[in-house]
C-alpha positions in Angstrom: -47.8 -12.0 11.2 -46.9 -15.1 9.3 -48.8 -16.4 6.3 -52.4 -15.2 6.0 -55.1 -15.6 3.4 -55.3 -12.5 1.1 -58.8 -11.6 2.2 -57.9 -11.8 5.9 -54.8 -9.6 5.4 -56.9 -7.1 3.4 -59.5 -6.9 6.2 -56.7 -6.4 8.8 -55.3 -3.5 6.8 -58.7 -1.9 6.4 -59.3 -2.2 10.2 -56.1 -0.2 10.8 -56.9 2.4 8.2 -53.9 1.4 6.1 -53.2 -0.3 2.8 -52.1 -3.8 1.8 -49.0 -3.4 -0.4 -47.2 -6.2 -2.2 -43.5 -5.6 -1.8 -42.0 -8.9 -3.0 -44.3 -10.4 -5.7 -41.7 -13.0 -6.9 -41.4 -14.6 -3.4 -43.3 -17.8 -2.6 -45.7 -16.9 -1.2 -45.7 -13.2 -2.2 -44.8 -10.8 0.6 -47.1 -8.0 1.5 -46.9 -5.2 4.0 -49.6 -3.2 5.8 -48.7 0.4 5.5 -49.6 3.9 4.3 -49.3 3.6 0.5 -48.9 7.3 -0.1 -46.1 7.6 2.4 -44.6 4.4 0.9 -44.5 5.9 -2.6 -43.0 9.2 -1.3 -40.2 7.3 0.5 -39.5 5.2 -2.6 -39.3 8.3 -4.8 -37.0 10.0 -2.3 -34.6 7.0 -2.3 -34.6 6.9 -6.1 -33.7 10.6 -6.3 -30.9 10.2 -3.8 -29.6 7.2 -5.7 -29.5 9.1 -9.0 -27.8 12.1 -7.3 -25.1 9.9 -5.8 -24.6 8.1 -9.1 -24.2 11.4 -10.9 -21.6 12.6 -8.5 -19.9 9.3 -7.9 -16.2 9.4 -8.5 -15.8 13.1 -8.0 -14.3 14.3 -4.7 -13.2 17.7 -3.7 -10.1 18.9 -1.7 -10.3 22.5 -0.6 -7.3 24.7 0.3 -6.7 28.4 1.2 -4.2 30.6 -0.7 -2.2 31.0 2.5 -2.4 27.4 3.6 0.5 26.2 5.8 2.9 23.4 4.9 1.5 20.9 7.4 -2.1 21.5 6.2 -1.0 21.4 2.6 0.8 18.1 3.0 -2.3 16.7 4.7 -4.5 17.8 1.7 -2.0 16.3 -0.7 -2.1 12.9 1.1 -5.9 13.0 1.0 -6.0 13.8 -2.7 -3.4 11.0 -3.4 -5.6 8.5 -1.5 -8.7 9.4 -3.5 -6.8 9.3 -6.8 -5.4 5.9 -6.1 -8.9 4.6 -5.2 -10.0 5.7 -8.7 -11.8 8.9 -7.9 -11.5 12.2 -9.8 -10.4 15.0 -7.5 -11.5 18.7 -7.7 -8.8 20.8 -6.2 -10.4 24.1 -5.1 -8.7 27.2 -3.8 -11.1 29.3 -1.7 -10.5 33.1 -1.6 -11.7 35.4 1.2 -11.8 39.2 1.3 -8.9 40.9 -0.6 -7.3 37.5 -1.3 -9.4 37.5 -4.5 -7.2 40.3 -5.9 -4.3 37.8 -6.0 -5.5 34.9 -8.2 -1.9 34.1 -9.2 -1.4 32.8 -5.6 -4.3 30.3 -6.2 -2.7 29.1 -9.4 0.6 28.6 -7.6 -1.1 26.5 -4.9 -2.8 24.3 -7.5 0.5 23.8 -9.4 2.3 22.9 -6.1 -0.3 20.3 -5.2 -0.3 18.8 -8.7 3.5 18.7 -8.7 3.5 17.0 -5.3 1.1 14.3 -6.6 3.2 13.6 -9.6 6.3 13.4 -7.4 4.3 10.9 -5.3 4.1 8.6 -8.3 0.6 9.5 -9.5 0.6 10.6 -13.1 -2.2 13.1 -13.7 -4.6 13.9 -16.5 -6.5 17.2 -16.4 -10.2 16.6 -16.7 -11.1 20.3 -16.4 -8.7 23.2 -16.7 -8.1 25.7 -14.0 -11.0 28.2 -13.9 -12.5 30.8 -11.5 -16.0 30.4 -10.2 -16.8 33.4 -8.0 -14.4 33.2 -5.1 -13.3 29.7 -6.0 -10.5 28.6 -8.3 -10.5 24.9 -9.2 -9.2 22.2 -11.4 -10.4 18.6 -11.9 -7.7 15.9 -12.2 -7.6 12.2 -12.4 -5.0 9.5 -12.5 -3.7 9.0 -16.0 -4.4 5.3 -16.5 -2.2 4.9 -19.6 0.9 6.5 -17.9 0.2 4.7 -14.7 0.2 1.3 -16.5 3.4 2.2 -18.4 5.1 3.2 -15.1 4.0 0.0 -13.5 5.3 -2.0 -16.4 8.6 -0.2 -16.4 9.0 -0.8 -12.6 8.4 -4.5 -13.1 10.9 -4.7 -15.9 13.6 -2.9 -13.8 12.8 -5.2 -10.9 13.2 -8.3 -13.1 16.5 -7.0 -14.5 17.8 -6.4 -11.0 16.9 -9.9 -9.9 18.6 -11.4 -13.0 21.9 -9.7 -12.3 24.5 -11.8 -10.3 25.3 -10.8 -6.9 28.4 -8.7 -7.1 28.8 -8.3 -3.4 32.3 -9.3 -2.3 32.5 -12.7 -0.6 33.6 -12.6 2.9 37.3 -13.4 3.3 37.9 -16.4 5.4 40.4 -16.0 8.2 43.7 -17.7 7.2 44.2 -20.9 9.0 46.9 -20.6 11.6 49.1 -23.7 11.7 50.0 -24.8 15.1 53.7 -25.4 15.4 54.5 -29.0 15.1 55.4 -30.5 18.4 59.0 -31.6 18.4 59.4 -35.3 19.0 61.5 -36.0 22.1 65.0 -36.9 21.2 65.6 -40.6 21.4 67.7 -41.6 24.4 71.1 -42.6 23.4 71.8 -46.3 23.9 74.5 -46.7 26.5 77.8 -47.6 24.9 78.6 -51.3 25.1 81.0 -52.0 27.8 84.3 -53.3 26.5 85.2 -56.7 27.7 88.4 -56.7 29.7 91.4 -57.9 27.8 92.2 -61.5 28.5 95.0 -62.0 31.0 98.0 -63.2 29.3 98.9 -66.8 30.2 102.1 -67.1 32.3 105.0 -68.0 30.3 105.9 -71.7 30.6 108.8 -72.3 33.0 111.7 -73.6 31.3 112.9 -76.9 32.5 
């Protein structure tokens, strides 16, 4: 409706059988809404109660399994629990019994131990927030990631990584192929110079005739 004088907004609310409620007093100018004040208060109280409930339960998530859960389903539940724990939530692992399954509570304890062991093997150190207990047909335990152990494990992993990086590379160097020397080309034999032709012996002068 835009900016209206207070008395005009008030009359407009009265004409509609509603109330003029200030919802943002610190704004400039203050913001008001024409609405049913009783319904408005009810909705506000409902939102506040829901907010308090969410805040109370924030950080606690539940993973339910059956005593006879198959390996595939169990692995899926373990991955779900691991994701929640890594995100900082606490996880309530619950085994739900049906019928005569309740007469074998030890199976439920075995399932809980299996899941906790798998989480530890996945690199998530656990701390027990609430020990294993039975609540009717449900057996549960509440676990969280052990922050102290997790920090210690991360520090140890970094140290090992640094040590590995500092070590010289011991991988054998590739052996170069030995150079193959090409046989030296033989120089062509020098042509022998023709032997010098011997000059013919000088013809002997005829003997002088005796007188």
